[in-house]
PDB file of N, H, CA, C and O in Angstrom:
ATOM      1  N   UNK A   1     106.554  83.525 107.386  1.00  0.00           N
ATOM      2  CA  UNK A   1     105.839  84.354 106.449  1.00  0.00           C
ATOM      3  C   UNK A   1     106.848  84.902 105.449  1.00  0.00           C
ATOM      4  O   UNK A   1     107.949  85.314 105.814  1.00  0.00           O
ATOM      5  N   UNK A   2     106.454  84.898 104.195  1.00  0.00           N
ATOM      6  H   UNK A   2     105.559  84.563 103.898  1.00  0.00           H
ATOM      7  CA  UNK A   2     107.291  85.427 103.125  1.00  0.00           C
ATOM      8  C   UNK A   2     106.436  86.331 102.241  1.00  0.00           C
ATOM      9  O   UNK A   2     105.212  86.210 102.194  1.00  0.00           O
ATOM     10  N   UNK A   3     107.110  87.234 101.547  1.00  0.00           N
ATOM     11  H   UNK A   3     108.104  87.333 101.585  1.00  0.00           H
ATOM     12  CA  UNK A   3     106.448  88.120 100.600  1.00  0.00           C
ATOM     13  C   UNK A   3     107.101  87.920  99.246  1.00  0.00           C
ATOM     14  O   UNK A   3     108.326  87.853  99.142  1.00  0.00           O
ATOM     15  N   UNK A   4     106.282  87.824  98.211  1.00  0.00           N
ATOM     16  H   UNK A   4     105.287  87.878  98.295  1.00  0.00           H
ATOM     17  CA  UNK A   4     106.806  87.687  96.855  1.00  0.00           C
ATOM     18  C   UNK A   4     105.838  88.419  95.923  1.00  0.00           C
ATOM     19  O   UNK A   4     104.678  88.028  95.791  1.00  0.00           O
ATOM     20  N   UNK A   5     106.312  89.460  95.293  1.00  0.00           N
ATOM     21  H   UNK A   5     107.254  89.778  95.401  1.00  0.00           H
ATOM     22  CA  UNK A   5     105.468  90.229  94.381  1.00  0.00           C
ATOM     23  C   UNK A   5     105.446  89.583  93.005  1.00  0.00           C
ATOM     24  O   UNK A   5     106.476  89.143  92.495  1.00  0.00           O
ATOM     25  N   UNK A   6     104.264  89.531  92.415  1.00  0.00           N
ATOM     26  H   UNK A   6     103.427  89.888  92.829  1.00  0.00           H
ATOM     27  CA  UNK A   6     104.086  89.073  91.037  1.00  0.00           C
ATOM     28  C   UNK A   6     103.355  90.200  90.334  1.00  0.00           C
ATOM     29  O   UNK A   6     102.185  90.461  90.614  1.00  0.00           O
ATOM     30  N   UNK A   7     104.045  90.865  89.422  1.00  0.00           N
ATOM     31  H   UNK A   7     104.995  90.653  89.194  1.00  0.00           H
ATOM     32  CA  UNK A   7     103.510  92.102  88.857  1.00  0.00           C
ATOM     33  C   UNK A   7     102.555  91.926  87.690  1.00  0.00           C
ATOM     34  O   UNK A   7     101.890  92.881  87.290  1.00  0.00           O
ATOM     35  N   UNK A   8     102.475  90.738  87.142  1.00  0.00           N
ATOM     36  H   UNK A   8     103.015  89.962  87.466  1.00  0.00           H
ATOM     37  CA  UNK A   8     101.547  90.544  86.025  1.00  0.00           C
ATOM     38  C   UNK A   8     100.938  89.151  86.108  1.00  0.00           C
ATOM     39  O   UNK A   8     101.287  88.368  86.992  1.00  0.00           O
ATOM     40  N   UNK A   9     100.049  88.848  85.209  1.00  0.00           N
ATOM     41  H   UNK A   9      99.765  89.484  84.491  1.00  0.00           H
ATOM     42  CA  UNK A   9      99.374  87.563  85.205  1.00  0.00           C
ATOM     43  C   UNK A   9     100.129  86.465  84.476  1.00  0.00           C
ATOM     44  O   UNK A   9      99.562  85.411  84.187  1.00  0.00           O
ATOM     45  N   UNK A  10     101.391  86.695  84.178  1.00  0.00           N
ATOM     46  H   UNK A  10     101.852  87.551  84.412  1.00  0.00           H
ATOM     47  CA  UNK A  10     102.208  85.722  83.462  1.00  0.00           C
ATOM     48  C   UNK A  10     102.359  84.450  84.290  1.00  0.00           C
ATOM     49  O   UNK A  10     102.820  84.501  85.430  1.00  0.00           O
ATOM     50  N   UNK A  11     101.974  83.320  83.725  1.00  0.00           N
ATOM     51  H   UNK A  11     101.600  83.279  82.798  1.00  0.00           H
ATOM     52  CA  UNK A  11     102.039  82.051  84.455  1.00  0.00           C
ATOM     53  C   UNK A  11     103.471  81.729  84.871  1.00  0.00           C
ATOM     54  O   UNK A  11     103.680  81.146  85.934  1.00  0.00           O
ATOM     55  N   UNK A  12     104.449  82.091  84.068  1.00  0.00           N
ATOM     56  H   UNK A  12     104.279  82.565  83.204  1.00  0.00           H
ATOM     57  CA  UNK A  12     105.847  81.820  84.425  1.00  0.00           C
ATOM     58  C   UNK A  12     106.238  82.508  85.730  1.00  0.00           C
ATOM     59  O   UNK A  12     107.022  81.963  86.507  1.00  0.00           O
ATOM     60  N   UNK A  13     105.701  83.694  85.974  1.00  0.00           N
ATOM     61  H   UNK A  13     105.064  84.136  85.343  1.00  0.00           H
ATOM     62  CA  UNK A  13     105.974  84.383  87.240  1.00  0.00           C
ATOM     63  C   UNK A  13     105.406  83.587  88.408  1.00  0.00           C
ATOM     64  O   UNK A  13     106.004  83.556  89.484  1.00  0.00           O
ATOM     65  N   UNK A  14     104.269  82.950  88.210  1.00  0.00           N
ATOM     66  H   UNK A  14     103.784  82.976  87.336  1.00  0.00           H
ATOM     67  CA  UNK A  14     103.665  82.135  89.258  1.00  0.00           C
ATOM     68  C   UNK A  14     104.401  80.808  89.429  1.00  0.00           C
ATOM     69  O   UNK A  14     104.462  80.273  90.536  1.00  0.00           O
ATOM     70  N   UNK A  15     104.954  80.279  88.356  1.00  0.00           N
ATOM     71  H   UNK A  15     104.905  80.714  87.457  1.00  0.00           H
ATOM     72  CA  UNK A  15     105.777  79.069  88.459  1.00  0.00           C
ATOM     73  C   UNK A  15     107.029  79.378  89.280  1.00  0.00           C
ATOM     74  O   UNK A  15     107.441  78.567  90.109  1.00  0.00           O
ATOM     75  N   UNK A  16     107.632  80.539  89.055  1.00  0.00           N
ATOM     76  H   UNK A  16     107.297  81.198  88.381  1.00  0.00           H
ATOM     77  CA  UNK A  16     108.783  80.970  89.859  1.00  0.00           C
ATOM     78  C   UNK A  16     108.385  81.065  91.326  1.00  0.00           C
ATOM     79  O   UNK A  16     109.139  80.642  92.203  1.00  0.00           O
ATOM     80  N   UNK A  17     107.214  81.613  91.597  1.00  0.00           N
ATOM     81  H   UNK A  17     106.602  81.956  90.885  1.00  0.00           H
ATOM     82  CA  UNK A  17     106.703  81.689  92.962  1.00  0.00           C
ATOM     83  C   UNK A  17     106.542  80.294  93.546  1.00  0.00           C
ATOM     84  O   UNK A  17     106.917  80.062  94.695  1.00  0.00           O
ATOM     85  N   UNK A  18     105.991  79.359  92.774  1.00  0.00           N
ATOM     86  H   UNK A  18     105.687  79.547  91.841  1.00  0.00           H
ATOM     87  CA  UNK A  18     105.831  77.980  93.252  1.00  0.00           C
ATOM     88  C   UNK A  18     107.166  77.376  93.647  1.00  0.00           C
ATOM     89  O   UNK A  18     107.270  76.738  94.695  1.00  0.00           O
ATOM     90  N   UNK A  19     108.189  77.567  92.823  1.00  0.00           N
ATOM     91  H   UNK A  19     108.104  78.084  91.971  1.00  0.00           H
ATOM     92  CA  UNK A  19     109.517  77.025  93.140  1.00  0.00           C
ATOM     93  C   UNK A  19     110.076  77.639  94.418  1.00  0.00           C
ATOM     94  O   UNK A  19     110.694  76.947  95.228  1.00  0.00           O
ATOM     95  N   UNK A  20     109.857  78.938  94.596  1.00  0.00           N
ATOM     96  H   UNK A  20     109.356  79.500  93.938  1.00  0.00           H
ATOM     97  CA  UNK A  20     110.329  79.601  95.813  1.00  0.00           C
ATOM     98  C   UNK A  20     109.621  79.048  97.045  1.00  0.00           C
ATOM     99  O   UNK A  20     110.254  78.789  98.069  1.00  0.00           O
ATOM    100  N   UNK A  21     108.319  78.870  96.945  1.00  0.00           N
ATOM    101  H   UNK A  21     107.804  79.080  96.113  1.00  0.00           H
ATOM    102  CA  UNK A  21     107.547  78.313  98.063  1.00  0.00           C
ATOM    103  C   UNK A  21     108.018  76.901  98.383  1.00  0.00           C
ATOM    104  O   UNK A  21     108.236  76.567  99.548  1.00  0.00           O
ATOM    105  N   UNK A  22     108.176  76.073  97.358  1.00  0.00           N
ATOM    106  H   UNK A  22     107.999  76.344  96.411  1.00  0.00           H
ATOM    107  CA  UNK A  22     108.615  74.697  97.578  1.00  0.00           C
ATOM    108  C   UNK A  22     109.990  74.646  98.240  1.00  0.00           C
ATOM    109  O   UNK A  22     110.231  73.799  99.100  1.00  0.00           O
ATOM    110  N   UNK A  23     110.888  75.544  97.847  1.00  0.00           N
ATOM    111  H   UNK A  23     110.692  76.233  97.149  1.00  0.00           H
ATOM    112  CA  UNK A  23     112.226  75.576  98.447  1.00  0.00           C
ATOM    113  C   UNK A  23     112.155  76.015  99.909  1.00  0.00           C
ATOM    114  O   UNK A  23     112.837  75.445 100.761  1.00  0.00           O
ATOM    115  N   UNK A  24     111.338  77.019 100.202  1.00  0.00           N
ATOM    116  H   UNK A  24     110.784  77.482  99.510  1.00  0.00           H
ATOM    117  CA  UNK A  24     111.163  77.473 101.597  1.00  0.00           C
ATOM    118  C   UNK A  24     110.615  76.344 102.457  1.00  0.00           C
ATOM    119  O   UNK A  24     111.084  76.124 103.574  1.00  0.00           O
ATOM    120  N   UNK A  25     109.616  75.625 101.936  1.00  0.00           N
ATOM    121  H   UNK A  25     109.235  75.804 101.029  1.00  0.00           H
ATOM    122  CA  UNK A  25     109.030  74.514 102.681  1.00  0.00           C
ATOM    123  C   UNK A  25     110.077  73.433 102.950  1.00  0.00           C
ATOM    124  O   UNK A  25     110.159  72.891 104.053  1.00  0.00           O
ATOM    125  N   UNK A  26     110.860  73.137 101.946  1.00  0.00           N
ATOM    126  H   UNK A  26     110.794  73.577 101.051  1.00  0.00           H
ATOM    127  CA  UNK A  26     111.897  72.108 102.082  1.00  0.00           C
ATOM    128  C   UNK A  26     112.957  72.550 103.088  1.00  0.00           C
ATOM    129  O   UNK A  26     113.313  71.783 103.982  1.00  0.00           O
ATOM    130  N   UNK A  27     113.462  73.766 102.955  1.00  0.00           N
ATOM    131  H   UNK A  27     113.173  74.390 102.228  1.00  0.00           H
ATOM    132  CA  UNK A  27     114.519  74.271 103.839  1.00  0.00           C
ATOM    133  C   UNK A  27     114.095  74.292 105.302  1.00  0.00           C
ATOM    134  O   UNK A  27     114.900  74.013 106.190  1.00  0.00           O
ATOM    135  N   UNK A  28     112.841  74.619 105.549  1.00  0.00           N
ATOM    136  H   UNK A  28     112.187  74.846 104.827  1.00  0.00           H
ATOM    137  CA  UNK A  28     112.351  74.756 106.925  1.00  0.00           C
ATOM    138  C   UNK A  28     111.654  73.494 107.434  1.00  0.00           C
ATOM    139  O   UNK A  28     111.225  73.448 108.587  1.00  0.00           O
ATOM    140  N   UNK A  29     111.539  72.475 106.588  1.00  0.00           N
ATOM    141  H   UNK A  29     111.888  72.512 105.651  1.00  0.00           H
ATOM    142  CA  UNK A  29     110.861  71.247 106.991  1.00  0.00           C
ATOM    143  C   UNK A  29     109.381  71.463 107.280  1.00  0.00           C
ATOM    144  O   UNK A  29     108.828  70.865 108.203  1.00  0.00           O
ATOM    145  N   UNK A  30     108.747  72.316 106.492  1.00  0.00           N
ATOM    146  H   UNK A  30     109.196  72.802 105.742  1.00  0.00           H
ATOM    147  CA  UNK A  30     107.345  72.668 106.706  1.00  0.00           C
ATOM    148  C   UNK A  30     106.395  71.745 105.967  1.00  0.00           C
ATOM    149  O   UNK A  30     106.739  71.157 104.942  1.00  0.00           O
ATOM    150  N   UNK A  31     105.188  71.632 106.513  1.00  0.00           N
ATOM    151  H   UNK A  31     104.909  72.109 107.346  1.00  0.00           H
ATOM    152  CA  UNK A  31     104.103  70.985 105.778  1.00  0.00           C
ATOM    153  C   UNK A  31     103.743  71.896 104.612  1.00  0.00           C
ATOM    154  O   UNK A  31     104.110  73.071 104.598  1.00  0.00           O
ATOM    155  N   UNK A  32     103.037  71.363 103.655  1.00  0.00           N
ATOM    156  H   UNK A  32     102.738  70.409 103.667  1.00  0.00           H
ATOM    157  CA  UNK A  32     102.673  72.147 102.477  1.00  0.00           C
ATOM    158  C   UNK A  32     101.335  72.849 102.669  1.00  0.00           C
ATOM    159  O   UNK A  32     100.468  72.780 101.798  1.00  0.00           O
ATOM    160  N   UNK A  33     101.162  73.520 103.796  1.00  0.00           N
ATOM    161  H   UNK A  33     101.866  73.575 104.503  1.00  0.00           H
ATOM    162  CA  UNK A  33      99.976  74.328 104.061  1.00  0.00           C
ATOM    163  C   UNK A  33     100.276  75.750 103.597  1.00  0.00           C
ATOM    164  O   UNK A  33     101.266  76.351 104.013  1.00  0.00           O
ATOM    165  N   UNK A  34      99.418  76.279 102.735  1.00  0.00           N
ATOM    166  H   UNK A  34      98.613  75.791 102.397  1.00  0.00           H
ATOM    167  CA  UNK A  34      99.714  77.561 102.094  1.00  0.00           C
ATOM    168  C   UNK A  34      98.546  78.527 102.180  1.00  0.00           C
ATOM    169  O   UNK A  34      97.389  78.142 102.011  1.00  0.00           O
ATOM    170  N   UNK A  35      98.865  79.793 102.448  1.00  0.00           N
ATOM    171  H   UNK A  35      99.805  80.106 102.586  1.00  0.00           H
ATOM    172  CA  UNK A  35      97.880  80.869 102.450  1.00  0.00           C
ATOM    173  C   UNK A  35      98.368  81.932 101.479  1.00  0.00           C
ATOM    174  O   UNK A  35      99.509  82.383 101.570  1.00  0.00           O
ATOM    175  N   UNK A  36      97.519  82.328 100.561  1.00  0.00           N
ATOM    176  H   UNK A  36      96.592  81.961 100.487  1.00  0.00           H
ATOM    177  CA  UNK A  36      97.833  83.396  99.618  1.00  0.00           C
ATOM    178  C   UNK A  36      96.958  84.597  99.943  1.00  0.00           C
ATOM    179  O   UNK A  36      95.732  84.522  99.871  1.00  0.00           O
ATOM    180  N   UNK A  37      97.595  85.696 100.299  1.00  0.00           N
ATOM    181  H   UNK A  37      98.591  85.756 100.357  1.00  0.00           H
ATOM    182  CA  UNK A  37      96.884  86.951 100.553  1.00  0.00           C
ATOM    183  C   UNK A  37      97.034  87.808  99.303  1.00  0.00           C
ATOM    184  O   UNK A  37      98.150  88.149  98.909  1.00  0.00           O
ATOM    185  N   UNK A  38      95.935  88.149  98.694  1.00  0.00           N
ATOM    186  H   UNK A  38      95.029  87.872  99.014  1.00  0.00           H
ATOM    187  CA  UNK A  38      95.963  88.890  97.439  1.00  0.00           C
ATOM    188  C   UNK A  38      95.581  90.344  97.689  1.00  0.00           C
ATOM    189  O   UNK A  38      94.408  90.655  97.894  1.00  0.00           O
ATOM    190  N   UNK A  39      96.557  91.223  97.674  1.00  0.00           N
ATOM    191  H   UNK A  39      97.510  90.970  97.508  1.00  0.00           H
ATOM    192  CA  UNK A  39      96.320  92.662  97.820  1.00  0.00           C
ATOM    193  C   UNK A  39      96.144  93.233  96.411  1.00  0.00           C
ATOM    194  O   UNK A  39      97.058  93.830  95.842  1.00  0.00           O
ATOM    195  N   UNK A  40      94.950  93.031  95.873  1.00  0.00           N
ATOM    196  H   UNK A  40      94.208  92.545  96.336  1.00  0.00           H
ATOM    197  CA  UNK A  40      94.667  93.355  94.470  1.00  0.00           C
ATOM    198  C   UNK A  40      93.330  94.058  94.344  1.00  0.00           C
ATOM    199  O   UNK A  40      92.476  93.952  95.224  1.00  0.00           O
ATOM    200  N   UNK A  41      93.154  94.778  93.242  1.00  0.00           N
ATOM    201  H   UNK A  41      93.849  94.864  92.528  1.00  0.00           H
ATOM    202  CA  UNK A  41      91.818  95.300  92.960  1.00  0.00           C
ATOM    203  C   UNK A  41      90.897  94.122  92.595  1.00  0.00           C
ATOM    204  O   UNK A  41      91.371  93.130  92.042  1.00  0.00           O
ATOM    205  N   UNK A  42      89.624  94.213  92.886  1.00  0.00           N
ATOM    206  H   UNK A  42      89.239  95.019  93.335  1.00  0.00           H
ATOM    207  CA  UNK A  42      88.701  93.102  92.647  1.00  0.00           C
ATOM    208  C   UNK A  42      88.738  92.535  91.229  1.00  0.00           C
ATOM    209  O   UNK A  42      88.596  91.325  91.050  1.00  0.00           O
ATOM    210  N   UNK A  43      88.923  93.379  90.227  1.00  0.00           N
ATOM    211  H   UNK A  43      89.039  94.362  90.372  1.00  0.00           H
ATOM    212  CA  UNK A  43      88.920  92.879  88.847  1.00  0.00           C
ATOM    213  C   UNK A  43      90.131  92.009  88.530  1.00  0.00           C
ATOM    214  O   UNK A  43      90.125  91.312  87.515  1.00  0.00           O
ATOM    215  N   UNK A  44      91.172  92.027  89.367  1.00  0.00           N
ATOM    216  H   UNK A  44      91.176  92.593  90.191  1.00  0.00           H
ATOM    217  CA  UNK A  44      92.366  91.213  89.126  1.00  0.00           C
ATOM    218  C   UNK A  44      92.274  89.822  89.756  1.00  0.00           C
ATOM    219  O   UNK A  44      93.095  88.955  89.459  1.00  0.00           O
ATOM    220  N   UNK A  45      91.291  89.604  90.616  1.00  0.00           N
ATOM    221  H   UNK A  45      90.624  90.309  90.857  1.00  0.00           H
ATOM    222  CA  UNK A  45      91.179  88.318  91.301  1.00  0.00           C
ATOM    223  C   UNK A  45      91.011  87.130  90.350  1.00  0.00           C
ATOM    224  O   UNK A  45      91.756  86.159  90.484  1.00  0.00           O
ATOM    225  N   UNK A  46      90.076  87.153  89.398  1.00  0.00           N
ATOM    226  H   UNK A  46      89.470  87.941  89.289  1.00  0.00           H
ATOM    227  CA  UNK A  46      89.879  85.968  88.557  1.00  0.00           C
ATOM    228  C   UNK A  46      91.143  85.517  87.823  1.00  0.00           C
ATOM    229  O   UNK A  46      91.484  84.335  87.858  1.00  0.00           O
ATOM    230  N   UNK A  47      91.838  86.440  87.162  1.00  0.00           N
ATOM    231  H   UNK A  47      91.560  87.401  87.133  1.00  0.00           H
ATOM    232  CA  UNK A  47      93.030  86.033  86.404  1.00  0.00           C
ATOM    233  C   UNK A  47      94.146  85.580  87.337  1.00  0.00           C
ATOM    234  O   UNK A  47      94.925  84.697  86.978  1.00  0.00           O
ATOM    235  N   UNK A  48      94.238  86.166  88.523  1.00  0.00           N
ATOM    236  H   UNK A  48      93.606  86.884  88.815  1.00  0.00           H
ATOM    237  CA  UNK A  48      95.278  85.788  89.469  1.00  0.00           C
ATOM    238  C   UNK A  48      95.009  84.399  90.032  1.00  0.00           C
ATOM    239  O   UNK A  48      95.925  83.581  90.125  1.00  0.00           O
ATOM    240  N   UNK A  49      93.786  84.129  90.402  1.00  0.00           N
ATOM    241  H   UNK A  49      93.042  84.793  90.326  1.00  0.00           H
ATOM    242  CA  UNK A  49      93.438  82.812  90.935  1.00  0.00           C
ATOM    243  C   UNK A  49      93.626  81.745  89.864  1.00  0.00           C
ATOM    244  O   UNK A  49      94.092  80.645  90.162  1.00  0.00           O
ATOM    245  N   UNK A  50      93.271  82.055  88.634  1.00  0.00           N
ATOM    246  H   UNK A  50      92.893  82.949  88.392  1.00  0.00           H
ATOM    247  CA  UNK A  50      93.494  81.119  87.528  1.00  0.00           C
ATOM    248  C   UNK A  50      94.987  80.842  87.337  1.00  0.00           C
ATOM    249  O   UNK A  50      95.384  79.693  87.142  1.00  0.00           O
ATOM    250  N   UNK A  51      95.809  81.884  87.392  1.00  0.00           N
ATOM    251  H   UNK A  51      95.486  82.817  87.551  1.00  0.00           H
ATOM    252  CA  UNK A  51      97.262  81.705  87.224  1.00  0.00           C
ATOM    253  C   UNK A  51      97.856  80.892  88.367  1.00  0.00           C
ATOM    254  O   UNK A  51      98.764  80.093  88.139  1.00  0.00           O
ATOM    255  N   UNK A  52      97.364  81.078  89.594  1.00  0.00           N
ATOM    256  H   UNK A  52      96.627  81.727  89.779  1.00  0.00           H
ATOM    257  CA  UNK A  52      97.816  80.248  90.716  1.00  0.00           C
ATOM    258  C   UNK A  52      97.552  78.769  90.414  1.00  0.00           C
ATOM    259  O   UNK A  52      98.408  77.915  90.646  1.00  0.00           O
ATOM    260  N   UNK A  53      96.374  78.486  89.904  1.00  0.00           N
ATOM    261  H   UNK A  53      95.678  79.180  89.716  1.00  0.00           H
ATOM    262  CA  UNK A  53      96.025  77.109  89.560  1.00  0.00           C
ATOM    263  C   UNK A  53      96.846  76.571  88.408  1.00  0.00           C
ATOM    264  O   UNK A  53      97.314  75.434  88.470  1.00  0.00           O
ATOM    265  N   UNK A  54      97.034  77.348  87.366  1.00  0.00           N
ATOM    266  H   UNK A  54      96.655  78.272  87.316  1.00  0.00           H
ATOM    267  CA  UNK A  54      97.810  76.886  86.204  1.00  0.00           C
ATOM    268  C   UNK A  54      99.263  76.654  86.551  1.00  0.00           C
ATOM    269  O   UNK A  54      99.934  75.851  85.903  1.00  0.00           O
ATOM    270  N   UNK A  55      99.766  77.349  87.573  1.00  0.00           N
ATOM    271  H   UNK A  55      99.221  78.001  88.100  1.00  0.00           H
ATOM    272  CA  UNK A  55     101.154  77.154  88.016  1.00  0.00           C
ATOM    273  C   UNK A  55     101.268  75.997  89.008  1.00  0.00           C
ATOM    274  O   UNK A  55     102.371  75.659  89.437  1.00  0.00           O
ATOM    275  N   UNK A  56     100.139  75.387  89.376  1.00  0.00           N
ATOM    276  H   UNK A  56      99.242  75.662  89.028  1.00  0.00           H
ATOM    277  CA  UNK A  56     100.163  74.252  90.287  1.00  0.00           C
ATOM    278  C   UNK A  56     100.181  74.637  91.757  1.00  0.00           C
ATOM    279  O   UNK A  56     100.448  73.794  92.613  1.00  0.00           O
ATOM    280  N   UNK A  57      99.903  75.888  92.058  1.00  0.00           N
ATOM    281  H   UNK A  57      99.686  76.573  91.362  1.00  0.00           H
ATOM    282  CA  UNK A  57      99.941  76.334  93.448  1.00  0.00           C
ATOM    283  C   UNK A  57      98.680  75.979  94.228  1.00  0.00           C
ATOM    284  O   UNK A  57      98.625  76.202  95.438  1.00  0.00           O
ATOM    285  N   UNK A  58      97.688  75.443  93.574  1.00  0.00           N
ATOM    286  H   UNK A  58      97.733  75.262  92.592  1.00  0.00           H
ATOM    287  CA  UNK A  58      96.462  75.031  94.252  1.00  0.00           C
ATOM    288  C   UNK A  58      96.499  73.572  94.666  1.00  0.00           C
ATOM    289  O   UNK A  58      95.521  73.061  95.212  1.00  0.00           O
ATOM    290  N   UNK A  59      97.600  72.898  94.418  1.00  0.00           N
ATOM    291  H   UNK A  59      98.395  73.312  93.974  1.00  0.00           H
ATOM    292  CA  UNK A  59      97.714  71.464  94.679  1.00  0.00           C
ATOM    293  C   UNK A  59      98.954  71.194  95.513  1.00  0.00           C
ATOM    294  O   UNK A  59     100.077  71.375  95.044  1.00  0.00           O
ATOM    295  N   UNK A  60      98.747  70.758  96.758  1.00  0.00           N
ATOM    296  H   UNK A  60      97.835  70.611  97.139  1.00  0.00           H
ATOM    297  CA  UNK A  60      99.867  70.436  97.623  1.00  0.00           C
ATOM    298  C   UNK A  60      99.449  69.285  98.531  1.00  0.00           C
ATOM    299  O   UNK A  60      98.285  68.884  98.546  1.00  0.00           O
ATOM    300  N   UNK A  61     100.397  68.766  99.278  1.00  0.00           N
ATOM    301  H   UNK A  61     101.343  69.092  99.266  1.00  0.00           H
ATOM    302  CA  UNK A  61     100.097  67.686 100.222  1.00  0.00           C
ATOM    303  C   UNK A  61      99.285  68.205 101.408  1.00  0.00           C
ATOM    304  O   UNK A  61      98.619  67.430 102.095  1.00  0.00           O
ATOM    305  N   UNK A  62      99.339  69.507 101.645  1.00  0.00           N
ATOM    306  H   UNK A  62      99.879  70.137 101.087  1.00  0.00           H
ATOM    307  CA  UNK A  62      98.591  70.117 102.739  1.00  0.00           C
ATOM    308  C   UNK A  62      97.351  70.815 102.214  1.00  0.00           C
ATOM    309  O   UNK A  62      96.727  70.367 101.251  1.00  0.00           O
ATOM    310  N   UNK A  63      97.005  71.916 102.859  1.00  0.00           N
ATOM    311  H   UNK A  63      97.511  72.280 103.640  1.00  0.00           H
ATOM    312  CA  UNK A  63      95.850  72.701 102.431  1.00  0.00           C
ATOM    313  C   UNK A  63      96.301  74.008 101.814  1.00  0.00           C
ATOM    314  O   UNK A  63      97.418  74.473 102.043  1.00  0.00           O
ATOM    315  N   UNK A  64      95.411  74.594 101.026  1.00  0.00           N
ATOM    316  H   UNK A  64      94.504  74.217 100.839  1.00  0.00           H
ATOM    317  CA  UNK A  64      95.678  75.884 100.379  1.00  0.00           C
ATOM    318  C   UNK A  64      94.484  76.797 100.626  1.00  0.00           C
ATOM    319  O   UNK A  64      93.332  76.388 100.478  1.00  0.00           O
ATOM    320  N   UNK A  65      94.775  78.043 101.006  1.00  0.00           N
ATOM    321  H   UNK A  65      95.711  78.375 101.126  1.00  0.00           H
ATOM    322  CA  UNK A  65      93.739  79.042 101.228  1.00  0.00           C
ATOM    323  C   UNK A  65      94.100  80.307 100.449  1.00  0.00           C
ATOM    324  O   UNK A  65      95.264  80.700 100.372  1.00  0.00           O
ATOM    325  N   UNK A  66      93.088  80.922  99.884  1.00  0.00           N
ATOM    326  H   UNK A  66      92.142  80.603  99.947  1.00  0.00           H
ATOM    327  CA  UNK A  66      93.299  82.189  99.172  1.00  0.00           C
ATOM    328  C   UNK A  66      92.458  83.235  99.863  1.00  0.00           C
ATOM    329  O   UNK A  66      92.458  84.396  99.454  1.00  0.00           O
TER     330      UNK A  66
END
């Protein structure tokens, strides 16, 4: 389990998160199964989920859950 804060909806921040996740998976020899827990106010969900997708975090060899 890892924690990574993203303070705004900037897609570049989510791309940085994607690179961190990919490196963790590689270092630990993990499958690309991902769970994103969003501790956000309800109005922030749509833009956050969209940014996850635009950064490519919704597409992996494994499964993804939000």
